[in-house]
Each structure stands twice: as C-alpha cells, then as structure tokens.
DRENDO-1510 file (C-alpha; in Angstrom, 1 decimal, always signed):
<recs>
REC; n; res; u; v; w
REC; 1; UNK; +119.6; +114.2; +118.7 .
REC; 2; UNK; +117.1; +113.7; +116.0 .
REC; 3; UNK; +116.7; +110.7; +114.1 .
REC; 4; UNK; +115.6; +112.7; +111.1 .
REC; 5; UNK; +119.2; +114.2; +111.2 .
REC; 6; UNK; +121.6; +112.0; +108.9 .
REC; 7; UNK; +124.5; +112.2; +111.3 .
REC; 8; UNK; +122.3; +110.6; +114.0 .
REC; 9; UNK; +121.0; +107.6; +111.5 .
REC; 10; UNK; +122.4; +105.1; +113.4 .
REC; 11; UNK; +122.1; +106.5; +117.1 .
REC; 12; UNK; +118.7; +106.7; +117.7 .
REC; 13; UNK; +114.8; +105.6; +116.9 .
REC; 14; UNK; +112.1; +107.9; +115.8 .
REC; 15; UNK; +110.3; +107.1; +119.3 .
REC; 16; UNK; +113.4; +107.9; +121.5 .
REC; 17; UNK; +114.2; +111.0; +119.7 .
REC; 18; UNK; +111.3; +112.6; +120.3 .
REC; 19; UNK; +111.6; +111.5; +123.8 .
REC; 20; UNK; +114.8; +113.3; +124.5 .
REC; 21; UNK; +113.8; +116.0; +121.8 .
REC; 22; UNK; +113.9; +120.2; +123.0 .
REC; 23; UNK; +110.0; +120.1; +123.3 .
REC; 24; UNK; +109.8; +116.6; +125.6 .
REC; 25; UNK; +112.4; +118.2; +127.9 .
REC; 26; UNK; +111.2; +121.8; +128.0 .
REC; 27; UNK; +107.6; +120.1; +128.8 .
REC; 28; UNK; +109.2; +117.9; +132.0 .
REC; 29; UNK; +110.6; +121.2; +133.4 .
REC; 30; UNK; +107.1; +122.9; +132.9 .
REC; 31; UNK; +106.0; +119.7; +134.6 .
REC; 32; UNK; +107.9; +120.4; +137.5 .
REC; 33; UNK; +107.0; +124.2; +138.1 .
REC; 34; UNK; +103.6; +123.3; +137.6 .
REC; 35; UNK; +103.4; +120.3; +140.1 .
REC; 36; UNK; +105.4; +122.2; +142.5 .
REC; 37; UNK; +103.2; +125.3; +142.7 .
REC; 38; UNK; +100.4; +122.5; +143.3 .
REC; 39; UNK; +101.9; +120.9; +146.0 .
REC; 40; UNK; +102.8; +124.0; +147.6 .
REC; 41; UNK; +99.3; +125.2; +147.4 .
REC; 42; UNK; +97.9; +122.4; +149.0 .
REC; 43; UNK; +100.4; +123.2; +152.0 .
REC; 44; UNK; +98.9; +126.6; +151.7 .
REC; 45; UNK; +102.8; +128.1; +151.0 .
REC; 46; UNK; +101.5; +129.1; +147.7 .
REC; 47; UNK; +98.1; +131.1; +146.9 .
REC; 48; UNK; +95.8; +128.6; +145.2 .
REC; 49; UNK; +94.9; +131.4; +143.0 .
REC; 50; UNK; +99.0; +132.0; +142.1 .
REC; 51; UNK; +99.0; +127.9; +141.6 .
REC; 52; UNK; +96.1; +128.1; +139.2 .
REC; 53; UNK; +97.7; +131.0; +137.7 .
REC; 54; UNK; +101.0; +129.3; +137.3 .
REC; 55; UNK; +100.0; +126.1; +136.3 .
REC; 56; UNK; +97.8; +127.6; +133.3 .
REC; 57; UNK; +101.1; +129.9; +132.2 .
REC; 58; UNK; +103.1; +126.7; +132.4 .
REC; 59; UNK; +100.5; +124.9; +129.9 .
REC; 60; UNK; +100.0; +127.6; +127.6 .
REC; 61; UNK; +103.9; +127.4; +126.5 .
REC; 62; UNK; +104.5; +125.7; +123.4 .
REC; 63; UNK; +108.0; +124.5; +123.8 .
REC; 64; UNK; +108.0; +123.6; +119.6 .
REC; 65; UNK; +107.3; +127.9; +119.2 .
REC; 66; UNK; +110.0; +129.0; +121.8 .
REC; 67; UNK; +112.7; +130.7; +120.0 .
REC; 68; UNK; +115.6; +128.4; +120.7 .
REC; 69; UNK; +118.6; +130.5; +119.5 .
REC; 70; UNK; +118.1; +133.1; +122.1 .
REC; 71; UNK; +117.3; +130.0; +124.7 .
REC; 72; UNK; +120.1; +128.1; +123.9 .
REC; 73; UNK; +122.4; +130.9; +124.1 .
REC; 74; UNK; +121.0; +131.3; +127.7 .
REC; 75; UNK; +121.1; +127.5; +129.2 .
REC; 76; UNK; +125.0; +127.8; +127.9 .
REC; 77; UNK; +125.7; +131.6; +129.4 .
REC; 78; UNK; +124.1; +130.0; +133.1 .
REC; 79; UNK; +125.4; +126.6; +132.3 .
REC; 80; UNK; +121.6; +125.2; +133.1 .
REC; 81; UNK; +118.3; +125.3; +130.9 .
REC; 82; UNK; +116.2; +126.0; +134.6 .
REC; 83; UNK; +117.2; +129.3; +134.3 .
REC; 84; UNK; +115.6; +130.6; +130.8 .
REC; 85; UNK; +113.0; +128.2; +131.2 .
REC; 86; UNK; +111.9; +129.8; +134.9 .
REC; 87; UNK; +112.3; +133.7; +133.5 .
REC; 88; UNK; +109.9; +132.7; +130.2 .
REC; 89; UNK; +107.9; +131.2; +133.4 .
REC; 90; UNK; +108.0; +134.3; +134.9 .
REC; 91; UNK; +107.3; +136.5; +131.8 .
REC; 92; UNK; +104.1; +134.5; +131.3 .
REC; 93; UNK; +103.0; +134.7; +134.5 .
REC; 94; UNK; +103.7; +138.4; +135.1 .
REC; 95; UNK; +101.6; +139.0; +132.0 .
REC; 96; UNK; +98.5; +137.1; +133.7 .
REC; 97; UNK; +99.0; +138.2; +137.5 .
REC; 98; UNK; +102.1; +140.3; +138.5 .
REC; 99; UNK; +101.6; +139.0; +142.0 .
REC; 100; UNK; +101.8; +135.3; +141.1 .
REC; 101; UNK; +105.1; +135.7; +139.2 .
REC; 102; UNK; +107.0; +135.8; +142.7 .
REC; 103; UNK; +105.4; +132.1; +143.6 .
REC; 104; UNK; +107.3; +130.7; +140.5 .
REC; 105; UNK; +110.1; +128.1; +141.4 .
REC; 106; UNK; +108.8; +128.8; +145.0 .
REC; 107; UNK; +112.4; +127.4; +147.0 .
REC; 108; UNK; +113.7; +125.6; +144.5 .
REC; 109; UNK; +117.1; +125.6; +142.9 .
REC; 110; UNK; +118.0; +125.0; +139.1 .
REC; 111; UNK; +119.5; +121.2; +139.6 .
REC; 112; UNK; +116.1; +120.5; +140.7 .
REC; 113; UNK; +114.3; +121.2; +137.7 .
REC; 114; UNK; +116.7; +119.8; +135.4 .
REC; 115; UNK; +117.1; +116.5; +137.3 .
REC; 116; UNK; +113.6; +116.0; +137.8 .
REC; 117; UNK; +112.5; +116.7; +134.0 .
REC; 118; UNK; +115.4; +114.2; +133.2 .
REC; 119; UNK; +113.6; +111.2; +136.0 .
REC; 120; UNK; +110.1; +111.9; +134.5 .
REC; 121; UNK; +111.9; +111.5; +131.1 .
REC; 122; UNK; +113.6; +108.3; +131.8 .
REC; 123; UNK; +110.3; +106.9; +133.2 .
REC; 124; UNK; +108.8; +106.7; +129.6 .
REC; 125; UNK; +112.1; +104.8; +128.2 .
REC; 126; UNK; +111.0; +101.4; +129.6 .
REC; 127; UNK; +107.3; +101.8; +128.0 .
REC; 128; UNK; +108.6; +102.8; +124.4 .
REC; 129; UNK; +111.4; +99.4; +124.6 .
REC; 130; UNK; +109.2; +97.0; +125.8 .
REC; 131; UNK; +107.2; +96.0; +123.2 .
REC; 132; UNK; +110.7; +95.5; +121.4 .
REC; 133; UNK; +112.5; +93.7; +123.9 .
REC; 134; UNK; +109.1; +91.4; +123.6 .
REC; 135; UNK; +109.3; +90.8; +120.1 .
REC; 136; UNK; +113.2; +90.2; +120.2 .
REC; 137; UNK; +112.6; +87.5; +123.5 .
REC; 138; UNK; +110.0; +85.8; +121.6 .
REC; 139; UNK; +111.7; +85.3; +118.4 .
REC; 140; UNK; +114.7; +84.0; +120.2 .
REC; 141; UNK; +112.8; +81.4; +122.2 .
REC; 142; UNK; +111.2; +80.7; +118.7 .
REC; 143; UNK; +114.4; +80.1; +117.4 .
REC; 144; UNK; +115.7; +78.2; +119.9 .
REC; 145; UNK; +113.1; +75.9; +120.2 .
REC; 146; UNK; +113.5; +75.3; +116.3 .
REC; 147; UNK; +117.0; +74.5; +116.4 .
REC; 148; UNK; +117.6; +72.6; +119.8 .
REC; 149; UNK; +118.7; +69.4; +117.7 .
REC; 150; UNK; +120.5; +71.2; +115.0 .
REC; 151; UNK; +123.9; +70.7; +115.3 .
REC; 152; UNK; +126.4; +72.9; +114.6 .
REC; 153; UNK; +130.4; +73.7; +114.9 .
REC; 154; UNK; +130.8; +75.1; +118.5 .
REC; 155; UNK; +134.0; +77.7; +117.6 .
REC; 156; UNK; +136.6; +79.2; +120.7 .
REC; 157; UNK; +138.8; +82.2; +119.8 .
REC; 158; UNK; +137.2; +81.4; +116.2 .
REC; 159; UNK; +138.4; +78.1; +115.7 .
REC; 160; UNK; +136.6; +75.1; +115.4 .
REC; 161; UNK; +135.4; +73.5; +118.8 .
REC; 162; UNK; +133.3; +70.7; +120.1 .
REC; 163; UNK; +129.7; +70.6; +118.4 .
REC; 164; UNK; +126.9; +72.8; +119.5 .
REC; 165; UNK; +122.9; +73.2; +118.6 .
REC; 166; UNK; +122.0; +76.6; +117.0 .
REC; 167; UNK; +118.9; +76.4; +119.4 .
REC; 168; UNK; +122.0; +76.6; +122.2 .
REC; 169; UNK; +123.4; +79.4; +121.0 .
REC; 170; UNK; +119.9; +81.4; +120.3 .
REC; 171; UNK; +119.2; +80.4; +124.1 .
REC; 172; UNK; +123.5; +81.8; +125.0 .
REC; 173; UNK; +121.8; +85.1; +122.9 .
REC; 174; UNK; +118.6; +84.8; +125.1 .
REC; 175; UNK; +120.4; +84.9; +128.7 .
REC; 176; UNK; +122.4; +87.8; +127.5 .
REC; 177; UNK; +119.9; +89.8; +126.4 .
REC; 178; UNK; +117.5; +89.3; +129.4 .
REC; 179; UNK; +120.3; +90.3; +131.9 .
REC; 180; UNK; +120.9; +93.1; +129.8 .
REC; 181; UNK; +117.1; +94.2; +129.9 .
REC; 182; UNK; +116.3; +93.1; +133.8 .
REC; 183; UNK; +119.6; +95.4; +134.8 .
REC; 184; UNK; +118.5; +98.3; +132.1 .
REC; 185; UNK; +114.5; +97.9; +134.0 .
REC; 186; UNK; +116.2; +97.9; +137.4 .
REC; 187; UNK; +118.1; +101.1; +136.8 .
REC; 188; UNK; +114.8; +103.2; +135.6 .
REC; 189; UNK; +112.8; +101.8; +138.7 .
REC; 190; UNK; +115.7; +102.5; +141.1 .
REC; 191; UNK; +116.2; +106.4; +139.5 .
REC; 192; UNK; +112.1; +107.4; +139.8 .
REC; 193; UNK; +113.1; +109.6; +142.9 .
REC; 194; UNK; +112.4; +113.1; +143.0 .
REC; 195; UNK; +114.9; +115.8; +143.4 .
REC; 196; UNK; +114.0; +118.7; +145.7 .
REC; 197; UNK; +116.8; +120.3; +147.6 .
REC; 198; UNK; +116.8; +123.6; +147.1 .
REC; 199; UNK; +120.2; +125.8; +147.0 .
REC; 200; UNK; +122.5; +123.6; +148.8 .
REC; 201; UNK; +119.8; +120.4; +149.7 .
REC; 202; UNK; +118.8; +121.3; +152.6 .
REC; 203; UNK; +115.5; +122.6; +151.1 .
REC; 204; UNK; +116.0; +125.4; +153.8 .
REC; 205; UNK; +113.8; +128.1; +151.9 .
REC; 206; UNK; +111.2; +126.4; +153.0 .
REC; 207; UNK; +111.9; +126.2; +156.8 .
REC; 208; UNK; +110.4; +123.1; +158.6 .
REC; 209; UNK; +108.1; +122.3; +155.9 .
REC; 210; UNK; +110.4; +121.3; +153.3 .
REC; 211; UNK; +109.8; +117.7; +153.7 .
REC; 212; UNK; +106.3; +117.5; +153.1 .
REC; 213; UNK; +106.9; +120.1; +150.2 .
REC; 214; UNK; +109.0; +116.8; +148.8 .
REC; 215; UNK; +106.4; +114.6; +149.8 .
REC; 216; UNK; +103.6; +116.1; +147.8 .
REC; 217; UNK; +105.7; +117.2; +144.8 .
REC; 218; UNK; +106.8; +113.8; +144.4 .
REC; 219; UNK; +103.1; +112.8; +144.6 .
REC; 220; UNK; +102.2; +115.0; +142.1 .
REC; 221; UNK; +104.8; +113.7; +139.7 .
REC; 222; UNK; +104.3; +110.1; +140.4 .
REC; 223; UNK; +107.5; +109.9; +141.6 .
REC; 224; UNK; +109.2; +108.4; +145.0 .
REC; 225; UNK; +110.4; +111.3; +147.8 .
REC; 226; UNK; +114.1; +111.1; +148.9 .
REC; 227; UNK; +116.5; +113.0; +150.7 .
REC; 228; UNK; +117.9; +115.3; +147.7 .
REC; 229; UNK; +120.5; +113.7; +145.4 .
REC; 230; UNK; +122.7; +116.7; +143.9 .
REC; 231; UNK; +125.4; +115.5; +144.2 .
REC; 232; UNK; +124.6; +111.6; +144.2 .
REC; 233; UNK; +124.6; +110.2; +141.3 .
REC; 234; UNK; +124.8; +107.0; +141.3 .
REC; 235; UNK; +121.3; +106.1; +140.0 .
REC; 236; UNK; +122.2; +108.3; +136.6 .
REC; 237; UNK; +125.2; +106.2; +136.0 .
REC; 238; UNK; +123.9; +102.9; +136.7 .
REC; 239; UNK; +121.2; +103.1; +134.0 .
REC; 240; UNK; +124.3; +104.4; +131.4 .
REC; 241; UNK; +126.4; +101.5; +132.9 .
REC; 242; UNK; +123.3; +99.3; +132.4 .
REC; 243; UNK; +122.6; +100.5; +129.1 .
REC; 244; UNK; +126.0; +99.5; +128.0 .
REC; 245; UNK; +126.2; +96.1; +129.1 .
REC; 246; UNK; +122.5; +95.8; +127.6 .
REC; 247; UNK; +124.1; +97.1; +124.2 .
REC; 248; UNK; +127.1; +95.1; +124.7 .
REC; 249; UNK; +124.6; +91.9; +124.7 .
REC; 250; UNK; +122.8; +92.7; +121.6 .
REC; 251; UNK; +126.1; +93.6; +120.1 .
REC; 252; UNK; +127.4; +89.9; +121.0 .
REC; 253; UNK; +124.0; +89.3; +118.9 .
REC; 254; UNK; +124.5; +91.1; +116.3 .
REC; 255; UNK; +128.5; +89.9; +115.5 .
REC; 256; UNK; +127.7; +86.3; +115.7 .
REC; 257; UNK; +124.9; +86.8; +113.3 .
REC; 258; UNK; +127.2; +88.8; +110.9 .
REC; 259; UNK; +130.2; +85.7; +111.1 .
REC; 260; UNK; +127.9; +83.2; +110.6 .
REC; 261; UNK; +126.3; +85.0; +107.7 .
REC; 262; UNK; +129.7; +85.4; +106.1 .
REC; 263; UNK; +129.7; +83.7; +102.4 .
REC; 264; UNK; +132.9; +81.1; +103.5 .
REC; 265; UNK; +130.0; +80.2; +106.8 .
REC; 266; UNK; +127.0; +80.4; +105.2 .
REC; 267; UNK; +124.9; +79.4; +108.0 .
REC; 268; UNK; +122.9; +81.9; +108.3 .
REC; 269; UNK; +121.2; +84.8; +106.2 .
REC; 270; UNK; +120.1; +88.8; +107.6 .
REC; 271; UNK; +118.2; +90.8; +106.0 .
REC; 272; UNK; +120.2; +93.9; +105.3 .
REC; 273; UNK; +121.3; +96.5; +102.5 .
REC; 274; UNK; +123.0; +96.0; +99.0 .
REC; 275; UNK; +126.2; +97.4; +98.5 .
REC; 276; UNK; +126.8; +101.3; +96.2 .
REC; 277; UNK; +130.0; +99.2; +94.0 .
REC; 278; UNK; +128.9; +95.4; +94.3 .
REC; 279; UNK; +125.3; +94.6; +93.4 .
REC; 280; UNK; +125.4; +91.1; +94.4 .
REC; 281; UNK; +126.5; +91.8; +98.8 .
REC; 282; UNK; +123.9; +91.6; +100.9 .
REC; 283; UNK; +125.0; +93.1; +104.0 .
REC; 284; UNK; +123.8; +92.6; +107.4 .
REC; 285; UNK; +122.9; +95.9; +107.8 .
REC; 286; UNK; +120.7; +95.7; +111.8 .
REC; 287; UNK; +124.5; +94.3; +112.6 .
REC; 288; UNK; +126.4; +96.9; +111.7 .
REC; 289; UNK; +123.8; +99.5; +113.3 .
REC; 290; UNK; +124.1; +97.3; +116.7 .
REC; 291; UNK; +127.7; +96.6; +116.6 .
REC; 292; UNK; +128.0; +100.8; +116.0 .
REC; 293; UNK; +125.7; +101.1; +119.3 .
REC; 294; UNK; +127.6; +98.6; +121.7 .
REC; 295; UNK; +130.9; +99.9; +121.0 .
REC; 296; UNK; +129.6; +103.7; +121.3 .
REC; 297; UNK; +127.6; +103.2; +124.2 .
REC; 298; UNK; +130.8; +102.6; +126.7 .
REC; 299; UNK; +132.5; +105.5; +126.3 .
REC; 300; UNK; +128.9; +107.4; +127.1 .
REC; 301; UNK; +128.7; +105.2; +130.0 .
REC; 302; UNK; +132.4; +105.9; +130.8 .
REC; 303; UNK; +131.5; +109.9; +131.6 .
REC; 304; UNK; +128.7; +109.0; +133.4 .
REC; 305; UNK; +130.9; +107.2; +136.0 .
REC; 306; UNK; +133.7; +109.9; +135.9 .
REC; 307; UNK; +130.7; +112.7; +136.7 .
REC; 308; UNK; +130.7; +110.8; +140.0 .
REC; 309; UNK; +133.6; +112.9; +141.5 .
REC; 310; UNK; +131.4; +115.9; +142.5 .
REC; 311; UNK; +132.8; +118.7; +144.3 .
REC; 312; UNK; +130.7; +119.4; +147.5 .
REC; 313; UNK; +127.4; +120.5; +147.7 .
REC; 314; UNK; +126.8; +121.1; +143.9 .
REC; 315; UNK; +129.3; +119.7; +141.1 .
REC; 316; UNK; +130.9; +122.0; +138.7 .
REC; 317; UNK; +130.2; +120.3; +134.8 .
REC; 318; UNK; +130.1; +117.2; +136.4 .
REC; 319; UNK; +125.8; +116.7; +136.4 .
REC; 320; UNK; +126.0; +119.2; +133.2 .
REC; 321; UNK; +127.4; +116.2; +131.2 .
REC; 322; UNK; +124.5; +113.8; +131.5 .
REC; 323; UNK; +121.7; +114.9; +129.5 .
REC; 324; UNK; +123.6; +114.3; +126.9 .
REC; 325; UNK; +125.4; +111.3; +127.9 .
REC; 326; UNK; +122.6; +109.7; +129.3 .
REC; 327; UNK; +120.3; +110.2; +126.0 .
REC; 328; UNK; +122.8; +109.5; +124.2 .
REC; 329; UNK; +123.8; +105.9; +125.8 .
REC; 330; UNK; +119.7; +105.4; +125.9 .
REC; 331; UNK; +119.2; +106.1; +122.3 .
REC; 332; UNK; +122.0; +104.2; +121.1 .
REC; 333; UNK; +120.5; +100.9; +123.1 .
REC; 334; UNK; +117.1; +101.2; +121.6 .
REC; 335; UNK; +118.6; +101.8; +118.8 .
REC; 336; UNK; +121.1; +98.4; +118.8 .
REC; 337; UNK; +117.6; +96.6; +119.7 .
REC; 338; UNK; +115.1; +97.9; +117.4 .
REC; 339; UNK; +118.1; +96.5; +114.5 .
REC; 340; UNK; +118.9; +93.2; +116.6 .
REC; 341; UNK; +115.0; +92.8; +117.1 .
REC; 342; UNK; +114.5; +92.8; +113.0 .
REC; 343; UNK; +117.3; +91.1; +112.5 .
REC; 344; UNK; +116.6; +88.2; +114.5 .
REC; 345; UNK; +112.9; +88.5; +113.1 .
REC; 346; UNK; +114.1; +87.9; +109.8 .
REC; 347; UNK; +117.1; +85.5; +110.3 .
REC; 348; UNK; +117.2; +82.9; +108.0 .
REC; 349; UNK; +118.9; +79.8; +109.2 .
REC; 350; UNK; +120.9; +76.9; +107.1 .
REC; 351; UNK; +121.2; +73.1; +109.0 .
REC; 352; UNK; +122.4; +71.8; +105.9 .
REC; 353; UNK; +125.0; +74.3; +105.8 .
REC; 354; UNK; +125.7; +73.6; +109.6 .
REC; 355; UNK; +126.2; +70.0; +108.9 .
REC; 356; UNK; +128.4; +70.6; +106.0 .
REC; 357; UNK; +131.2; +72.7; +108.0 .
REC; 358; UNK; +130.8; +70.2; +110.6 .
REC; 359; UNK; +131.7; +67.4; +108.3 .
REC; 360; UNK; +134.0; +69.9; +106.6 .
REC; 361; UNK; +136.9; +69.3; +110.0 .
REC; 362; UNK; +136.7; +65.4; +108.8 .
REC; 363; UNK; +135.8; +64.3; +112.3 .
REC; 364; UNK; +138.7; +66.9; +114.6 .
REC; 365; UNK; +135.8; +67.8; +116.5 .
REC; 366; UNK; +135.4; +64.3; +118.1 .
REC; 367; UNK; +139.1; +64.9; +119.5 .
REC; 368; UNK; +138.1; +65.9; +122.6 .
REC; 369; UNK; +135.3; +62.8; +123.4 .
REC; 370; UNK; +138.0; +60.7; +122.3 .
REC; 371; UNK; +140.6; +62.3; +124.2 .
REC; 372; UNK; +138.5; +62.0; +127.4 .
REC; 373; UNK; +137.7; +58.4; +126.6 .
REC; 374; UNK; +141.1; +57.4; +126.6 .
REC; 375; UNK; +142.2; +58.8; +129.7 .
REC; 376; UNK; +139.8; +57.2; +131.0 .
REC; 377; UNK; +140.9; +53.8; +129.7 .
REC; 378; UNK; +144.8; +54.2; +129.2 .
REC; 379; UNK; +145.8; +57.4; +131.0 .
REC; 380; UNK; +146.7; +60.9; +130.1 .
REC; 381; UNK; +150.0; +60.1; +128.1 .
REC; 382; UNK; +149.0; +57.2; +126.1 .
REC; 383; UNK; +145.6; +59.5; +125.4 .
REC; 384; UNK; +147.7; +62.4; +124.4 .
REC; 385; UNK; +150.0; +59.8; +122.3 .
REC; 386; UNK; +147.2; +57.9; +120.5 .
REC; 387; UNK; +144.7; +61.3; +119.6 .
REC; 388; UNK; +148.1; +63.1; +118.1 .
REC; 389; UNK; +148.8; +60.3; +115.8 .
REC; 390; UNK; +145.2; +60.0; +114.4 .
REC; 391; UNK; +145.1; +63.4; +114.3 .
REC; 392; UNK; +148.1; +63.7; +111.8 .
REC; 393; UNK; +147.1; +60.5; +110.1 .
REC; 394; UNK; +143.9; +62.1; +109.2 .
REC; 395; UNK; +146.2; +64.9; +108.0 .
REC; 396; UNK; +148.6; +63.6; +106.3 .
REC; 397; UNK; +146.4; +60.5; +104.3 .
REC; 398; UNK; +143.0; +62.1; +103.6 .
REC; 399; UNK; +141.1; +60.3; +106.6 .
REC; 400; UNK; +138.6; +61.1; +108.8 .
REC; 401; UNK; +139.9; +61.2; +112.2 .
REC; 402; UNK; +137.1; +58.9; +113.4 .
REC; 403; UNK; +138.3; +56.4; +110.9 .
REC; 404; UNK; +142.1; +57.2; +111.5 .
REC; 405; UNK; +141.2; +56.3; +115.0 .
REC; 406; UNK; +139.6; +52.9; +114.6 .
REC; 407; UNK; +143.2; +52.1; +112.3 .
REC; 408; UNK; +145.3; +52.7; +115.6 .
REC; 409; UNK; +146.0; +49.3; +117.4 .
REC; 410; UNK; +146.3; +51.1; +120.4 .
REC; 411; UNK; +142.9; +53.2; +120.2 .
REC; 412; UNK; +141.2; +49.6; +119.5 .
REC; 413; UNK; +142.7; +48.1; +122.5 .
REC; 414; UNK; +141.9; +50.7; +125.0 .
REC; 415; UNK; +138.3; +51.7; +123.7 .
REC; 416; UNK; +136.9; +48.4; +121.6 .
REC; 417; UNK; +133.4; +49.1; +120.1 .
REC; 418; UNK; +133.0; +52.4; +121.9 .
REC; 419; UNK; +135.1; +53.6; +119.1 .
REC; 420; UNK; +131.8; +52.8; +116.5 .
REC; 421; UNK; +129.7; +55.6; +118.5 .
REC; 422; UNK; +132.4; +58.1; +118.3 .
REC; 423; UNK; +131.4; +60.1; +115.8 .
REC; 424; UNK; +127.8; +60.4; +116.5 .
REC; 425; UNK; +126.6; +63.8; +118.0 .
REC; 426; UNK; +123.7; +62.3; +120.3 .
REC; 427; UNK; +125.7; +63.0; +123.3 .
REC; 428; UNK; +126.9; +66.6; +122.0 .
REC; 429; UNK; +123.2; +67.2; +121.4 .
REC; 430; UNK; +122.0; +65.8; +124.5 .
REC; 431; UNK; +124.5; +68.1; +126.5 .
REC; 432; UNK; +123.8; +71.5; +124.8 .
REC; 433; UNK; +120.0; +70.8; +125.5 .
REC; 434; UNK; +120.8; +70.4; +129.0 .
REC; 435; UNK; +122.5; +73.5; +129.1 .
REC; 436; UNK; +119.7; +75.1; +126.8 .
REC; 437; UNK; +117.0; +74.3; +129.0 .
REC; 438; UNK; +119.2; +75.4; +132.1 .
REC; 439; UNK; +119.2; +79.3; +130.3 .
REC; 440; UNK; +115.8; +79.0; +129.6 .
REC; 441; UNK; +114.5; +78.2; +132.7 .
REC; 442; UNK; +117.2; +80.9; +134.4 .
</recs>
C-alpha cells in the first residue's frame, strides 16, 4: 500500500504508507537479524567477529535497491518473507567472511523474523498518530466548551427529539474517540513483545540457553520478552479490533457532521471539495474519507479474528494474512483520524440555524417534558390524552404545542402556572451540561 498510489488515496496517509513500506519491513527484519547475532555473541553462542560481520552486512543492504520482482516471487513461493531475506543476508555475509555465514539466523525460524519485524513497526504507530489525535481532542474540547449553551435538536432515529446542546454532541464525539484511542494505545503496548521460539516454539536449537538468548534479544530490540506466541495471535487481533472501534468512533463523528451539513439542515459546514458537475456544492470530503475507513476496517479486523484458529505449532495461512490485514486496519484508521481532525478543526457551526430548526417543530420537542409533568399531576392516562389532544390541535390549527397545551382546560387544571415555563430551554441546557461535564471528566 502506498500513499502515492491513486487506488489507496482514501486508505492511508503518507506517514503510515512509509511505515508499512517494503523498505521499512525489510529494514525491520534486518534489525532482528542484527540484534539476534549481537545477543548470541553476548552469550558466546556466536563469535564476536561473526556478529560484527553480520551487522555490517545487514547495514550495507539498502532495501530500496533490492530487485523486488524476484524477491517477491520468492516470498510467494516460500509463503514467508524471511527465507529470501535470510538468503540475501547470507549472500552478503559470505562475501565478507564465509565462516560467519553459518551464524546468520542462528536458532531462529522464519516466523520469528516476520512477527518481530511487524511488532517493531507497530511500536512506531502511536508516535505517528499521537500529534493528530492530540489536535483532534483539543479541537473537540474547544468546540464543546464554546457551545456548552448552544441549544439544538436532539435527534433519535433521524427524527426531532428532546433538545440538547451542541456542546454535549461534541463531548459525545470526544468520548467515543478517546475510548477508541485508549483501547488502541493499550493494544499496541500489549503487543510490544518479542517473538522468538525457533522451529516449534521450544528454542530447542539453543539447548538450555534459549531463555537467555530471548532475554538478550528482547533487550537489544527494546521489546518485552515472553514465551513464543507462534499460534497465539490474540495480541495482533486485538489491535485490529481496537482499530475498528476507533475507526467507528471517527466514522460516527464524520456521519454526524455530514448530516448536520446537509443543506436542508444547515447547522454546520465542513471544509471539503466541490463537484465536477454542480458548482454550488460543498461536499464534506473529509467525512467521506472517514466513513469509508469506518466501513472498511471491520472487514479487515474480522480476518485477523478468523486467523486465531491456527493449526498445531505453526499455522498454515493464518498468520500469513496478518501483515496485509493489520497494516490495512492501521492505515485506514490513521486516514480516518487525519480526515476527521482536519474536518473538526475547520468546522463552522451555525447556532441560529440550530434554533430555527428547533422552532420549526412548533414546540413539539417539549411534549416529553409536558407528559412527565402531567403524569405526576394527573396520572398516566390523563397525561397521554392531554398531550395527544394538544399535539393534534397544534397540527390542525397551526398553533405551537405549548400554546395548544395552555388552551387545554385539563392541562391548565393539572399544571396551572407551571405551563408558563414549559417551553423554556433552561432545563434542557442544564441537563445536557451535567452529562457533558460527566463525559469530559470520565
């Protein structure tokens, strides 16, 4: 996947595309081989001179200069990138010191290289995404604080409901994104473990020094040491699943913004692109990118979950899908994060239109409040009858619902002067603010 390819334009960002590039993956695999030789030399399993030759040969390999066509053909033939990579390294080492070639990849297996290389790349994900996430949370916080008292329609099932504030809506967005980010951050941290098990996950080739080599190798690479996890793929599946949750939260923001920006709603405007046919249009392009990612990532994550069912000590096909699926989930999630951040940072909000859309309901949004007050004063059945009459009268006579209610003798008898304040937004704003603060503090 490349951010410079037209077909991937909505699926990644330049930084994430570089992170999962061929050069980065090959570089990470070479880092594993160098660290393995150095760790084994520390334990006198590999001569110091051989480790030095291996390190020098690995660093002399420029991934960008590898002829990828035959390399990829070998990857497909062997169903692993490690075999052609190790062959390339052995060739380079042999040119410098034929004897040192015997110590390349000593005691490791191909999956150790591939898995650890992937883990090394995954540890670079959060630092790449963190600045964008920080921008988004700051923008959402500013938006929420600025509109803590901006009253607007709540909408349920896409229909007008009880009033809320735009500050609450922005806080809900921020809470969803924050939860998704926290989950992904935790999953990435949990996955920062070395894979080193040898042929069947016992490190038998290293006799009783397997645990010491694993510890030294983990230290060299800055990873945690743990038992081999050749067929325990839960850590990687969790990253995919948590990407799907974060992408979904970002897609929720994008969907809401796009709906608010519809011309017939007009409560917000998002920066975006134009139309090739209709000059008047202002399409919410960032929302489109985020929603596309939110719809794409769950399918990729499901592949990772399906791949948990692995055979015996090494799987056939299960782990081979992970590089593509996991890099795809992360890149699409990063694309969504970048798109939503730019959208929120430039979002225009129109409180006067929010109020106009509220007024267009002719006060029907106060029916819930009236019903609850009337239940307490006159009982459920009477309350339902009074509210139904008032709503019908509002529609047939062109009155607002509060006016129709004040014209109903039973309503007046039950509520008296409390009817005078039934169409004020004070209680709605206060209730929304209480939840908004709860979300901010959680």
